[in-house]
BATILUM-953719 format. One record per residue (C-alpha): residue number from 1; x, y, z. Coordinates in steps of 0.25 Angstrom, whole numbers, plus 2048, in hexadecimal, padded with zeros to 3 digits. Layout:
<sites>
pos  X  Y  Z
NUM  X  Y  Z
...
</sites>
This chain:
<sites>
pos  X  Y  Z
1  800  800  800
2  805  80E  7FC
3  804  81A  806
4  806  828  803
5  80C  831  80F
6  80D  840  810
7  81B  842  818
8  817  850  81D
9  825  850  825
10  82D  84E  818
11  82B  85C  812
12  833  863  807
13  839  86C  811
14  842  86D  819
15  84D  865  813
16  84C  85B  81F
17  83E  858  81B
18  841  856  80C
19  84C  84D  80F
20  843  845  819
21  839  843  80E
22  844  83D  805
23  849  835  810
24  83B  82F  813
25  839  82C  805
26  847  826  803
27  846  81C  80F
28  838  817  80C
29  83C  815  7FD
30  849  80E  800
31  845  806  80D
32  837  803  80C
33  82F  806  7FF
34  836  808  7F2
35  829  80C  7EC
36  827  818  7F4
37  824  825  7EE
38  826  833  7F3
39  822  841  7EE
40  820  850  7F3
41  812  856  7F5
42  80F  863  7FD
43  81D  864  802
44  81E  856  809
45  822  848  804
46  818  83E  801
47  81C  82F  802
48  814  824  7FB
49  819  816  800
50  815  809  806
51  816  810  814
52  80A  817  81B
53  80E  821  826
54  810  817  831
55  818  80E  829
56  821  81A  824
57  823  81D  833
58  826  80F  837
59  830  80E  82B
60  838  819  830
61  837  817  83F
62  83A  807  83F
63  840  803  831
64  847  80E  82A
65  856  80B  828
66  85D  818  829
67  867  81B  81E
68  876  81B  823
69  87B  829  825
70  889  82A  829
71  894  834  827
72  8A1  831  82D
73  8A8  83B  825
74  8A1  846  82E
75  8A4  84A  83C
76  898  847  846
77  894  83B  83E
78  895  832  849
79  8A1  82A  845
80  8AC  832  84D
81  8AE  833  85C
82  8A9  841  85E
83  89C  83E  857
84  88E  83C  85D
85  88D  82D  85D
86  87E  82C  861
87  878  829  854
88  883  820  84D
89  885  817  859
90  876  815  85B
91  875  811  84C
92  881  808  84E
93  87C  801  85A
94  86E  7FF  854
95  86A  7F1  850
96  85E  7F6  847
97  85F  7F1  839
98  85A  7FE  834
99  868  804  838
100  870  7F9  832
101  875  801  826
102  878  80D  82F
103  881  804  838
104  888  7FF  82C
105  88B  80D  827
106  890  812  835
107  899  805  836
108  89F  807  828
109  8A2  816  82C
110  8A8  813  83A
111  8B1  809  833
112  8B6  814  829
113  8B8  81E  834
114  8C0  814  83C
115  8C8  810  830
116  8CB  81E  82D
117  8CF  821  83B
118  8C6  82D  83C
119  8C2  833  84A
120  8BB  83F  843
121  8B6  842  835
122  8C0  841  82A
123  8C6  84E  826
124  8C4  855  818
125  8D0  84D  812
126  8CB  83F  816
127  8BC  841  815
128  8BB  83E  806
129  8C2  831  807
130  8BA  82E  814
131  8AD  831  80D
132  8B0  827  801
133  8B3  81C  80B
134  8A6  81E  813
135  89E  81E  806
136  8A5  811  802
137  8A4  80A  80F
138  895  80C  813
139  88A  803  80E
140  881  808  803
141  876  80C  80E
142  87F  818  812
143  882  81D  804
144  876  826  802
145  87A  82F  80E
146  889  830  80A
147  885  833  7FB
148  87B  83E  800
149  885  844  80A
150  892  844  802
151  897  844  7F3
152  8A4  83F  7F1
153  8AB  848  7E6
154  8B8  847  7DF
155  8BD  853  7E8
156  8B7  84F  7F5
157  8A9  84D  7FB
158  89E  856  7F9
159  892  858  801
160  883  85A  7FD
161  87C  865  805
162  871  85D  809
163  87A  855  813
164  883  861  817
165  892  85E  815
166  892  84E  815
167  887  84B  81E
168  889  856  829
169  884  864  82B
170  88F  86B  833
171  891  863  840
172  884  85B  83E
173  887  84D  837
174  87A  849  831
175  87E  83A  832
176  880  83A  841
177  874  842  843
178  86C  838  83A
179  871  82C  843
180  86D  833  850
181  85F  836  84B
182  85D  827  846
183  862  822  853
184  858  82B  85B
185  84D  827  852
186  84F  819  84E
187  857  813  859
188  853  81B  865
189  846  821  861
190  83F  815  85B
191  83D  81B  84E
192  838  829  852
193  82B  827  84C
194  824  834  851
195  82F  83C  84C
196  82F  834  83F
197  820  837  83E
198  823  846  840
199  82E  845  835
200  827  83E  82A
201  818  844  82C
202  81B  851  833
203  813  84D  840
204  816  856  84C
205  822  851  854
206  826  859  860
207  832  850  864
208  83C  856  85A
209  84B  855  85E
210  857  85E  85F
211  860  858  855
212  867  85D  849
213  860  85E  83B
214  86B  865  833
215  868  86D  827
216  85C  865  823
217  851  86C  82B
218  855  87B  830
219  848  87D  837
220  84B  871  841
221  85A  874  843
222  858  87E  84E
223  861  88A  851
224  85E  899  854
225  84F  89E  853
226  84B  890  84F
227  841  88F  85B
228  83A  898  865
229  848  89B  86C
230  855  8A0  868
231  85A  892  863
232  854  884  861
233  85A  877  85F
234  856  86E  853
235  848  867  853
236  849  85B  84A
237  841  84E  847
238  84D  844  846
239  845  83D  83B
240  846  849  832
241  855  848  833
242  856  839  831
243  84D  839  825
244  853  846  81F
245  861  83F  81E
246  85A  833  818
247  854  83C  80D
248  861  843  80B
249  866  836  805
250  85D  838  7F9
251  866  842  7F4
252  873  83C  7ED
253  880  843  7EB
254  887  842  7DD
255  894  848  7D8
256  892  84C  7C9
257  89A  853  7BF
258  891  85D  7B8
259  893  860  7AA
260  893  86F  7AC
261  89C  86F  7B8
262  8AB  86F  7B7
263  8AC  86A  7C5
264  8B2  85C  7C8
265  8A4  858  7CE
266  899  85F  7D5
267  890  859  7E0
268  882  857  7DB
269  878  855  7E6
270  869  853  7E2
271  862  861  7E0
272  86D  868  7E6
273  874  875  7E1
274  87C  881  7E6
275  874  88A  7EF
276  86F  897  7E8
277  86C  8A2  7F2
278  85F  8A7  7EC
279  851  8A4  7EC
280  84D  8A3  7FA
281  84A  8AD  806
282  858  8AD  80D
283  860  8AB  800
284  86E  8B1  800
285  87A  8AF  7F6
286  882  8AC  803
287  879  89F  804
288  880  89A  7F7
289  88E  89A  7FD
290  88A  894  80A
291  87F  88A  806
292  881  87B  804
293  87A  87B  7F7
294  86B  87A  7F5
295  861  86F  7F2
296  855  86E  7EA
297  84C  863  7EF
298  842  85C  7E6
299  834  85A  7E8
300  82B  851  7DF
301  81C  84F  7DF
302  81B  841  7D8
303  81D  835  7E0
304  82B  830  7DE
305  832  823  7E2
306  83F  824  7E9
307  847  81F  7DD
308  841  82B  7D5
309  845  834  7E1
310  853  82E  7E1
311  855  830  7D2
312  850  83F  7D4
313  85A  842  7DE
314  865  83B  7D7
315  863  843  7CB
316  860  850  7D3
317  865  85A  7CA
318  860  867  7C4
319  865  86C  7B7
320  865  879  7B0
321  867  876  7A1
322  873  86C  7A1
323  879  870  7AE
324  876  86D  7BC
325  870  877  7C6
326  87B  87C  7CF
327  873  886  7D8
328  866  889  7DE
329  862  892  7D3
330  866  888  7C8
331  85D  87E  7CF
332  851  887  7CE
333  854  889  7BF
334  855  87A  7BD
335  847  879  7C4
336  841  884  7BB
337  847  87D  7AE
338  843  86F  7B3
339  852  86B  7B4
340  84F  862  7C0
341  84B  854  7C1
342  83C  852  7BD
343  831  84E  7C7
344  835  859  7D1
345  82A  863  7D4
346  831  86C  7DE
347  83F  86E  7E5
348  841  873  7F3
349  84E  87C  7F3
350  857  87A  7FF
351  864  881  802
352  86E  87D  80C
353  871  88B  812
354  878  890  81D
355  86E  895  827
356  86E  897  836
357  87C  89B  838
358  885  891  831
359  87B  885  830
360  877  87F  822
361  868  87E  821
362  85F  877  816
363  858  884  813
364  84B  883  80A
365  84D  88D  7FE
366  83F  88B  7F7
367  837  882  7EF
368  837  881  7E0
369  82D  87B  7D7
370  832  873  7CA
371  82C  87A  7BE
372  830  87E  7B1
373  834  88D  7B0
374  836  890  7A1
375  83D  89D  7A4
376  848  897  7AC
377  84D  892  79E
378  852  8A0  79C
379  85C  89E  7A7
380  864  895  79E
381  869  8A1  796
382  86F  8A6  7A3
383  875  899  7A9
384  883  89C  7A7
385  882  8AA  7AB
386  87B  8A7  7B8
387  886  89D  7BB
388  890  8A7  7B9
389  888  8B1  7C2
390  886  8A8  7CD
391  895  8A5  7CD
392  899  8B4  7CD
393  88E  8B8  7D7
394  894  8AD  7E1
395  8A2  8B1  7DF
396  8AA  8B6  7EB
397  8AC  8C4  7E6
398  89F  8C6  7DF
399  899  8D4  7E0
400  88D  8D4  7E9
401  884  8DA  7DF
402  887  8CE  7D6
403  883  8C4  7E1
404  876  8CB  7E3
405  873  8CC  7D4
406  876  8BD  7D3
407  86D  8BA  7DE
408  861  8C2  7D7
409  864  8BA  7CB
410  863  8AD  7D2
411  856  8B1  7DA
412  850  8B5  7CC
413  854  8A8  7C6
414  84D  8A0  7D1
415  840  8A9  7D0
416  840  8A6  7C1
417  842  897  7C3
418  836  897  7CD
419  82C  89F  7C4
420  832  8A3  7B7
421  828  8AE  7B4
422  82C  8BB  7AC
423  82E  8C3  7B9
424  839  8B9  7BE
425  840  8B9  7B1
426  840  8C8  7B2
427  845  8C8  7C0
428  850  8BF  7BB
429  854  8C8  7B0
430  855  8D3  7BA
431  85E  8CB  7C3
432  867  8C7  7B7
433  867  8D6  7B3
434  86B  8D9  7C1
435  878  8D1  7C0
436  87B  8D9  7B3
437  878  8E6  7BB
438  882  8E2  7C6
439  88D  8DE  7BB
440  88A  8EC  7B4
441  88F  8F3  7C1
442  899  8E9  7C6
443  8A6  8E6  7BE
444  8A9  8DA  7C8
445  89B  8D4  7C5
446  89E  8D5  7B6
447  8AA  8CD  7B8
448  8A2  8C2  7BE
449  895  8C2  7B6
450  893  8C3  7A7
451  887  8CB  7A1
452  87A  8C4  7A0
453  87A  8BB  793
454  871  8BE  788
455  863  8BA  78C
456  859  8B5  782
457  84C  8BC  77F
458  844  8B1  787
459  848  8B9  793
460  840  8C5  78F
461  834  8BD  78C
462  835  8B5  799
463  836  8C2  7A1
464  82A  8C9  79B
465  821  8CC  7A7
466  819  8D6  7A0
467  81F  8E1  7A8
468  822  8EF  7A2
469  830  8EE  7AA
470  834  8E2  7A2
471  830  8E8  794
472  837  8F5  797
473  844  8EE  79C
474  844  8E5  78F
475  842  8F1  787
476  84E  8F7  78D
477  856  8EA  78C
478  853  8E7  77E
479  856  8F5  77A
480  864  8F4  77E
481  865  8F8  78D
482  870  8EE  790
483  87C  8F7  78C
484  877  902  796
485  877  8F8  7A2
486  885  8F2  7A3
487  892  8F0  79B
488  88D  8E4  793
489  890  8E1  784
490  88D  8D6  77B
491  898  8CC  776
492  892  8C3  76C
493  886  8BC  772
494  88A  8BF  781
495  88A  8CC  789
496  897  8D0  790
497  89C  8DB  79A
498  8A1  8E7  792
499  8A7  8F4  797
500  89F  900  79A
501  89D  909  78E
502  894  914  794
503  887  90E  791
504  886  907  79E
505  87D  911  7A5
506  874  908  7AD
507  876  909  7BC
508  870  906  7C9
509  865  910  7C9
510  857  911  7C5
511  852  90D  7B7
512  84E  91B  7B3
513  85C  920  7B6
514  862  915  7AE
515  859  916  7A2
516  85C  925  7A2
517  86B  921  7A2
518  869  918  796
519  862  923  78E
520  86D  92D  791
521  877  923  78D
522  871  920  780
523  86E  92F  77D
524  87D  932  780
525  881  927  777
526  879  92E  76C
527  86D  924  76D
528  85F  926  771
529  85A  922  77F
530  851  917  77A
531  856  909  779
532  851  900  76D
533  84F  8F2  76C
534  844  8E7  769
535  83C  8EA  775
536  835  8F7  777
537  82E  8FD  783
538  81F  8FF  783
539  81A  90D  785
540  812  909  791
541  81E  903  797
542  826  90F  795
543  81B  918  79A
544  81A  90F  7A7
545  82A  910  7A9
546  828  91F  7A7
547  81D  920  7B1
548  826  918  7BB
549  81C  90D  7BC
550  826  902  7B9
551  831  8FB  7C2
552  83D  902  7BD
553  846  8F9  7C5
554  841  8EC  7BE
555  842  8F2  7B0
556  851  8F6  7B4
557  854  8E8  7B9
558  84D  8E1  7AE
559  854  8E9  7A3
560  862  8E3  7A8
561  85E  8D5  7A6
562  856  8D7  799
563  862  8DD  793
564  868  8CF  792
565  85D  8CA  789
566  860  8C9  77A
567  854  8D1  773
568  851  8CB  765
569  84B  8D3  75A
570  83C  8D0  75E
571  835  8DC  762
572  831  8DC  771
573  83C  8D1  774
574  831  8C7  778
575  82A  8D0  782
576  81B  8D0  783
577  815  8DE  77E
578  812  8E8  789
579  803  8E8  78D
580  7FB  8F2  785
581  7FB  8FF  78B
582  7F8  90D  786
583  802  914  78E
584  80B  91D  785
585  818  923  787
586  818  92F  790
587  818  93C  789
588  826  941  78F
589  82C  933  78B
590  825  933  77D
591  82B  941  779
592  839  93E  77E
593  839  930  778
594  834  936  76A
595  83F  940  76A
596  84A  936  76D
597  845  92C  762
598  84E  92C  756
599  841  92A  74D
600  835  92E  754
601  82E  92D  746
602  835  926  73A
603  836  933  732
604  83D  93A  73E
605  84B  938  743
606  84E  93F  750
607  85C  942  755
608  860  93F  764
609  85A  949  76D
610  863  94A  779
611  85F  950  786
612  851  949  788
613  856  93E  790
614  85F  947  799
615  853  950  79C
616  849  945  79F
617  854  93F  7A8
618  855  94C  7B0
619  846  94C  7B1
620  844  958  7A7
621  838  952  79E
622  835  960  799
623  842  963  793
624  843  954  78E
625  836  955  787
626  839  963  781
627  845  95D  77B
628  83D  952  775
629  832  95B  770
630  83D  963  769
631  843  957  762
632  836  952  75D
633  831  95F  758
634  83E  961  751
635  83B  954  74A
636  82D  958  746
637  826  951  752
638  81E  95A  75A
639  81A  955  768
640  80C  957  76D
641  811  95D  77A
642  81C  966  780
643  826  962  78A
644  822  959  794
645  825  959  7A3
646  825  94D  7AC
647  82A  94A  7BA
648  839  948  7BB
649  837  939  7BE
650  82F  937  7B2
651  839  93F  7A9
652  844  936  7AE
653  83C  929  7AB
654  839  92F  79D
655  848  930  79B
656  84A  921  79F
657  83E  91D  796
658  844  922  78A
659  84E  916  78A
660  842  90C  788
661  841  907  77A
662  833  90A  774
663  82D  906  767
664  82A  90E  75A
665  81B  90D  75D
666  81D  914  76A
667  825  91F  763
668  81A  920  759
669  80F  921  764
670  817  92B  76B
671  818  934  75E
672  809  932  75C
673  806  936  76B
674  810  942  76D
675  813  947  75F
676  80A  950  757
677  807  94B  749
678  809  959  743
679  817  95E  73F
680  81E  96B  743
681  81B  970  735
682  80C  96E  738
683  80D  975  745
684  814  981  73F
685  808  983  736
686  7FE  982  741
687  7F9  973  73F
688  7F4  96D  74C
689  7F7  95F  750
690  7EB  956  750
</sites>
C-alpha cells in the first residue's frame, strides 16, 4: 500500500530543513523503499512510499542505520587525546547492528591515525596524503561523506562550502557532533521519538537542547539578541542536525576541467557558484571577498525517484551558452535562459556569508522561479565585457566609483532575469551607461574596462516601455550624442577609448546644462544645435520636456546606455510610435528652431544664426526670439508674433530642447502655425495675411 505524507518539518528554508528533507528521502529510498517518490509543494517536502506516519517514525527511531561520518583529518574529530570522546566511544561500545558500518569506519580511521603516529590533526603538508589514505581505507559506506566534504585535487584538497572546510566550521567538527547526537538519540535516548516527530512533522516540542548547529540554521544558533535577554544559547532539535548531515551527502563533489578555463582544474559542486554581493537586502560587495560561495538549491514539483534526484544533483550544472555559470549573477542568467537541468521549478538561493562577527551562516538570499525570460538572451552580447568588468571591479585597486557602478549592473541583470520587462531592460541600459560615465571621468577606470561593445537594435525594442523619456533618449543616442559623452572612438567594429578632442562636454550636472553644452559645442564647431539620426523626437515629447513634465535624470541615464546601440537605417529604430497627441512645439521653441534650420523650406537656405543658444541659456528669451525673427524675416518668412518672453527656467529648457532631432513634418507644422503665408513684398503693398 502506498502512503503520501506531508513532511511539514522539511521545509525549503532554512538550509538545515532543506538538507533534512533530502536526508529523509535518501535514507528511505536507500534503506527501505527504492520505489519512494518525493517532491516539493507549498514549500514543504511530500513523500510517497510504503510508509505511513507511524511506520516512518518507527523506521528512523528503531531501524535507520546512520551513514558513517568520520573526519580524522580534523582536530576535534574524536580521534585525538584532547578531543571529546563521548559520541565516538558510545558508538564503538554499542552492539547494535545499525551501528556496524559506523564502528568499521571508526576502527579503520583509528588504525590509520596510530600507523601515522598522530596525536593531533595532520599538518598542512601531511594532510593531502592522509586524506587519500583515509578514502582508500574506509568501506564504501563512508565514501558518500568523504566525497561530500573533500575534493582531492592535483594541487591539494578543496572543500565545498556546504560542509565548511572539510567537515568542520571553525572549532565545530561536524563528524564528532554527529556522533554525539546519534549517541544521545539512538543509544541513550531510545530513538528520541518525540523529537523525531517534531523534526519531521513540525509538531511543537519544548525539549530542544543547547547543542551546536553550525552554519545550517542561523536562527537556532543563539548569540547576541537571539532571545529575550542579551544573549541566548542555541536551541536545536538534534534530529534536525542528524538528518541535515545525511542530506548533505546527496551532493557529490567532482573536480572538472572546464573547456573555457585555463586553470588545471576547478572544484565543481552541484549548484554552487562564487558569491555575488547583489540581489538581497543586506547585499554588499564585501560579501564576495568573505563568502564561501553560494548555492542555488533546486525544488521540483513532479514526484521523482531517488535515482532521478541523484542524477539531477550529479549533473547539477548551470550554463550560459557554452560556459558554466561562475557567479550568482551568472546562475540567474542561466535560469532565465533555461540553461539549467530540466524538471526544476524553483531555486532557493543561499549564501555562506560572514555574519554575527566572524561566523559563517547559510543565509537565505531569495527564491527564483524557473521561467524562460527571452530578453535575457540580450546579455550574450555583453558576456565577455561583463566578465572583464567583474574582474576589474573586484581588483584590489579598483576605483570605488567603478565598484558601485559594477554592483548596479549586477543588480540590474538580476532584475532583468527575474522579469525581463521593458523597464528592466531600460534599467540595465542605465546601469551599463553608468559604467561608461565612470570611465569617462576616470583614466584609471578606462585602463581596466573597455567601452561597451556595439549592441544590436533588439536592445532598443526590448527597452521600449512606451515612455517619452525613452523616446527622447533614443533620439539623442541615434542622433550622434556619444562623442559628447566621453572619449570613445570606433575602430573597425568595436569601440575603444580615445583622447579628448574637446567634444566631451557632458559632466556630472543636470540634463538641461549638458544639452546646452552640446548645443554650444556644436555651434562653436560650425554646426547646428540639433542632432540628426534615424529617430526623431515627437513634438508632444519635446513639449513635455520643455514644460518640465518628464524625468530628466532618466533621460540622461538612458542616453548613456542607448548610445552603444548600433542604429540601422530604418526610421524609428524599432521604437513604437509615440501616442497620438495634438501638442505642438511651444512658440518660443518653434521660432528658434525654425531660425536654426538649414532649410526650413526647400527653397530657403539659412546661414547659421549665432547667439540664439547663448541668449536662451542665459534666460533671455526676448533677445533670442528677436534674433530668430530677424533671421526668418530676412529669408522672407514672416512670424505671426513678435519677440516672446518666458521665465528663465523655460528659456534654458528651450536651449536644451534645440538639441533634439525632429522630423520634417514637425518643421512644416511649425511653419504653418507660426509663419504668415504672405511674403514681405505683399506686406509692403498692404496685403494682409489670412
